C-alpha positions as CSV (number, residue, x, y, z in Angstrom):
1,X,69.5,-39.7,10.9
2,X,66.7,-41.4,8.7
3,X,64.7,-39.5,5.7
4,X,61.7,-40.2,7.7
5,X,63.3,-38.9,11.2
6,X,64.4,-35.9,9.6
7,X,61.2,-34.7,7.3
8,X,59.5,-34.8,11.3
9,X,62.1,-32.6,12.8
10,X,60.7,-30.2,9.9
11,X,58.3,-27.9,11.2
12,X,55.7,-25.7,9.7
13,X,55.9,-21.7,10.2
14,X,53.4,-20.1,12.1
15,X,52.9,-17.2,9.7
16,X,53.4,-15.9,6.2
17,X,55.4,-12.9,5.4
18,X,52.9,-10.8,3.0
19,X,53.5,-7.1,1.2
20,X,52.0,-3.9,2.3
21,X,49.3,-2.8,-0.6
22,X,47.9,0.5,0.8
23,X,48.6,3.0,3.4
24,X,46.3,6.1,5.0
25,X,46.7,8.4,7.1
26,X,43.9,9.7,8.6
27,X,45.8,12.6,10.3
28,X,49.3,12.3,12.4
29,X,48.1,10.1,14.8
30,X,45.7,7.7,13.1
31,X,46.0,5.5,10.3
32,X,45.0,2.2,8.0
33,X,46.9,0.0,5.8
34,X,46.5,-3.2,3.8
35,X,48.8,-6.0,3.1
36,X,47.7,-8.8,1.0
37,X,45.6,-11.5,1.9
38,X,47.3,-15.2,2.3
39,X,44.3,-17.4,-0.3
40,X,44.4,-19.5,3.2
41,X,43.9,-17.5,5.6
42,X,40.4,-17.6,6.6
43,X,38.5,-15.7,9.3
44,X,35.0,-14.2,9.9
45,X,34.5,-10.4,10.9
46,X,35.1,-9.5,14.3
47,X,38.3,-11.5,15.1
48,X,41.9,-10.4,14.9
49,X,45.1,-11.3,13.3
50,X,48.3,-11.3,14.8
51,X,51.1,-9.0,12.6
52,X,54.6,-8.7,13.8
53,X,57.7,-6.9,12.0
54,X,61.3,-7.9,12.6
55,X,63.8,-4.9,14.1
56,X,66.8,-3.9,12.9
57,X,68.9,-6.3,15.6
58,X,66.5,-9.2,13.9
59,X,64.2,-9.5,16.8
60,X,60.4,-10.0,16.3
61,X,57.8,-7.7,17.6
62,X,54.3,-9.0,17.9
63,X,51.0,-6.9,17.9
64,X,47.2,-8.1,17.7
65,X,44.7,-5.8,15.5
66,X,40.9,-6.4,14.8
67,X,40.7,-7.3,10.9
68,X,39.1,-4.3,8.8
69,X,38.4,-5.8,5.9
70,X,36.0,-8.2,4.5
71,X,36.7,-12.0,4.7
72,X,35.6,-11.8,0.9
73,X,38.8,-9.1,0.2
74,X,41.9,-10.3,-1.4
75,X,43.7,-7.8,1.6
76,X,43.9,-7.7,5.3
77,X,43.6,-4.0,6.5
78,X,44.4,-2.8,10.0
79,X,43.4,0.6,11.8
80,X,45.9,1.8,14.5
81,X,46.7,4.5,16.4
82,X,50.5,5.9,16.0
83,X,52.3,6.0,19.4
84,X,55.2,8.6,17.9
85,X,57.9,6.4,20.4
86,X,56.0,3.4,20.2
87,X,58.2,0.3,19.4
88,X,55.3,-1.2,16.9
89,X,53.4,1.8,15.6
90,X,55.9,3.9,15.1
91,X,57.8,1.2,12.8
92,X,54.3,1.2,10.8
93,X,54.0,4.5,10.5
94,X,57.1,4.3,8.5
95,X,55.9,1.2,5.9
96,X,56.0,1.6,2.5
97,X,54.3,-0.2,-0.4
98,X,56.1,-3.6,-0.6
99,X,57.7,-4.0,2.5
100,X,56.6,-7.4,4.3
101,X,55.0,-7.7,7.7
102,X,54.5,-11.4,9.3
103,X,51.3,-12.4,9.5
104,X,50.2,-15.4,12.0
105,X,47.7,-18.2,9.9
106,X,44.5,-18.3,12.4
107,X,42.7,-15.2,13.2
108,X,41.7,-15.3,16.5
109,X,38.5,-13.6,18.9
110,X,35.5,-14.2,20.4
111,X,33.7,-10.8,19.0
112,X,31.6,-12.0,16.4
113,X,27.8,-11.2,15.9
114,X,27.0,-15.2,15.1
115,X,27.5,-15.3,19.2
116,X,24.7,-13.8,19.5
117,X,21.2,-16.7,18.7
118,X,18.4,-13.5,18.7
119,X,17.9,-10.2,18.8
120,X,16.7,-7.1,16.1
121,X,18.6,-4.4,17.2
122,X,22.0,-4.6,16.9
123,X,24.7,-1.6,18.6
124,X,27.7,-1.4,17.7
125,X,29.2,1.2,20.2
126,X,33.1,2.2,20.1
127,X,35.8,4.6,21.0
128,X,38.7,5.4,18.5
129,X,40.1,2.4,16.7
130,X,37.6,-0.1,18.1
131,X,35.8,0.7,15.4
132,X,37.8,-1.5,13.3
133,X,36.2,-4.7,13.6
134,X,32.6,-2.9,13.0
135,X,34.0,-1.8,9.9
136,X,34.4,-5.8,8.7
137,X,30.6,-6.6,10.3
138,X,29.1,-3.8,7.9
139,X,31.1,-4.7,4.8
140,X,30.0,-8.1,5.4
141,X,26.5,-9.6,3.7
142,X,25.8,-11.4,7.1
143,X,25.4,-8.8,9.4
144,X,22.8,-7.4,7.1
145,X,20.0,-10.1,7.3
146,X,21.0,-11.2,11.0
147,X,19.4,-8.1,11.9
148,X,16.2,-5.4,11.5
149,X,18.9,-2.1,13.0
150,X,22.0,-1.4,13.2
151,X,23.7,1.3,15.0
152,X,26.9,1.9,14.4
153,X,27.9,4.6,17.5
154,X,31.5,6.1,17.5
155,X,32.8,8.0,19.8
156,X,36.6,10.2,19.4
157,X,37.0,13.2,21.1
158,X,37.8,15.7,17.7
159,X,36.1,15.3,14.6
160,X,39.8,14.9,12.7
161,X,39.8,12.1,14.7
162,X,36.8,10.3,12.6
163,X,37.6,7.4,10.4
164,X,35.8,5.6,7.7
165,X,33.1,7.9,7.8
166,X,32.1,8.3,3.9
167,X,32.0,4.8,3.5
168,X,29.5,4.9,7.0
169,X,27.8,7.9,5.0
170,X,27.4,5.9,1.8
171,X,25.9,2.1,3.8
172,X,23.8,4.8,6.1
173,X,22.5,6.0,2.2
174,X,22.1,3.1,0.9
175,X,20.1,1.1,4.2
176,X,18.3,4.6,5.4
177,X,14.9,3.0,5.2
178,X,13.4,-0.2,6.6
179,X,14.2,-3.1,4.2
180,X,11.8,-5.1,2.6
181,X,14.7,-6.9,1.0
182,X,15.4,-8.1,4.1
183,X,18.5,-5.9,4.6
184,X,18.6,-4.2,8.1
185,X,18.2,-0.3,8.1
186,X,21.8,1.6,9.6
187,X,21.8,4.7,11.7
188,X,24.9,6.2,11.7
189,X,26.4,7.7,15.8
190,X,29.5,10.1,16.0
191,X,30.2,11.4,19.4
192,X,33.3,13.9,20.4
193,X,33.7,14.6,23.4
194,X,36.0,17.6,23.0
195,X,34.3,20.1,20.8
196,X,31.1,21.3,19.8
197,X,29.0,18.7,17.6
198,X,29.2,19.8,14.6
199,X,28.2,17.3,11.0
200,X,28.8,18.2,7.5
201,X,27.0,14.8,7.1
202,X,22.7,14.6,7.0
203,X,22.8,11.1,6.9
204,X,24.7,11.0,10.3
205,X,23.6,12.0,14.1
206,X,26.6,14.2,15.8
207,X,26.2,14.2,19.3
208,X,28.3,15.9,22.0
209,X,29.8,14.3,25.3
210,X,30.9,10.4,26.5
211,X,29.3,8.0,25.0
212,X,28.5,6.9,28.6
213,X,27.3,10.0,29.6
214,X,24.7,10.2,26.3
215,X,23.4,6.6,27.5
216,X,22.8,7.2,31.0
217,X,20.5,10.4,30.1
218,X,18.5,9.0,26.6
219,X,20.1,11.0,24.7
220,X,22.1,8.3,22.8
221,X,18.4,6.6,22.5
222,X,16.1,9.2,21.4
223,X,18.9,10.9,19.1
224,X,18.5,7.2,17.1
225,X,15.3,7.0,17.6
226,X,15.7,3.3,19.1
227,X,15.1,2.8,22.8
228,X,17.2,-0.4,24.3
229,X,14.7,-2.9,25.2
230,X,16.4,-6.7,26.9
231,X,14.1,-8.6,24.3
232,X,15.6,-6.4,20.6
233,X,18.8,-5.0,21.8
234,X,22.3,-6.7,21.7
235,X,25.2,-4.7,22.3
236,X,28.7,-4.6,21.0
237,X,31.6,-2.7,22.8
238,X,34.9,-2.4,21.3
239,X,37.4,0.5,22.7
240,X,38.9,1.7,25.6
241,X,38.9,-0.3,28.7
242,X,37.0,2.2,30.6
243,X,34.3,2.8,28.2
244,X,33.9,-0.8,28.0
245,X,33.7,-1.3,31.7
246,X,31.5,1.9,32.1
247,X,28.9,0.9,29.4
248,X,28.9,-2.5,30.8
249,X,28.3,-1.3,34.0
250,X,25.8,1.4,32.8
251,X,24.2,-1.9,30.6
252,X,24.0,-4.2,33.3
253,X,22.5,-2.1,35.9
254,X,19.5,-1.7,33.4
255,X,19.0,-5.5,33.6
256,X,21.2,-6.4,30.2
257,X,23.1,-9.7,30.7
258,X,26.6,-10.7,28.8
259,X,26.4,-12.7,26.4
260,X,27.9,-16.4,27.8
261,X,28.3,-19.2,25.0
262,X,25.6,-21.4,27.9
263,X,23.7,-18.4,28.9
264,X,22.6,-16.7,25.9
265,X,22.6,-12.8,26.9
266,X,22.9,-9.2,25.6
267,X,26.5,-7.7,25.7
268,X,29.4,-8.9,24.2
269,X,33.0,-7.1,25.0
270,X,36.5,-6.4,23.4
271,X,39.0,-4.0,25.0
272,X,41.6,-2.6,22.2
273,X,44.4,-1.8,24.7
C-alpha cells in the first residue's frame, strides 16, 4: 500500500477524552459535574452533547445531555438524575476528579433562542433536569439583550429537588428591574408539586402545584405579573414529556403556535427522557 493510500485509511476519532474537573451532588439522586472542554469544541446555549463511558468489559455507552455551561467557559457542565441501577448514571455518580469522559466533537439540538425571530418575554419552563439548557442560556450574555423579560419556571416535587437556585437568585437580584441599560429583567418562579409552597428566598416566587395546573388557572401569569400574549410571549418547554405535551396542548388551545423554520411561532420544545 502506498503512503497516500495508507494515510487515506486513517480515520479521525469522532470524540475526545476529557477529565472530570468538578463534581457536585445536590441530593442522593441529583448531581452535576464538569469536564475539561476541548478548545475546539463549539456550541450555543440550549444544545446538547453526547458523552460516553467505557464499561469494565470495554464496551462504550453513550448518552445525550444538555450543556449547562456557557460557551465561553473552559469546561462542559452537565446536570442529571442518578438512577441507582442505571447503566450510565450509576457510573457517573461514582466519578472522581481526573476520570475520563468521552465527548463527541459536535454539539447537537434545536432548543436555542436564535430560532425566535421576535418576542419580548421569554418563558423558560422546565421540570427537573430540564433546567440544564436554561442555565446555559442565562450564563450567556446573548439572551439578556434578545428579550426584555426572562421568566424561569423550575418545577420539581420537593424543595430538596431544586438546583442552581443560588445562581438564579443572584441573577434575579442583579436583573430585578427593567434594565435601562438594555438588559432583560429576570423573574424566577419555583413550583413544588408534593409539598407546601415555602421559600427562603425573597427574590423567587414559590407556588404549589403542577406547572400545567398553574398555567391553566392563570396563577403562573398572576404570580409573574406578566400575561401570556401572542405578540410578546415566546415559550421553551423542556423536561418530562408528559409536562411538555400537556403544556404544548394548553398553549396551542390559547392560540400559540409551534415555532418552525419557515413558519415563525411561539413554542419550542425538547423532551428530556
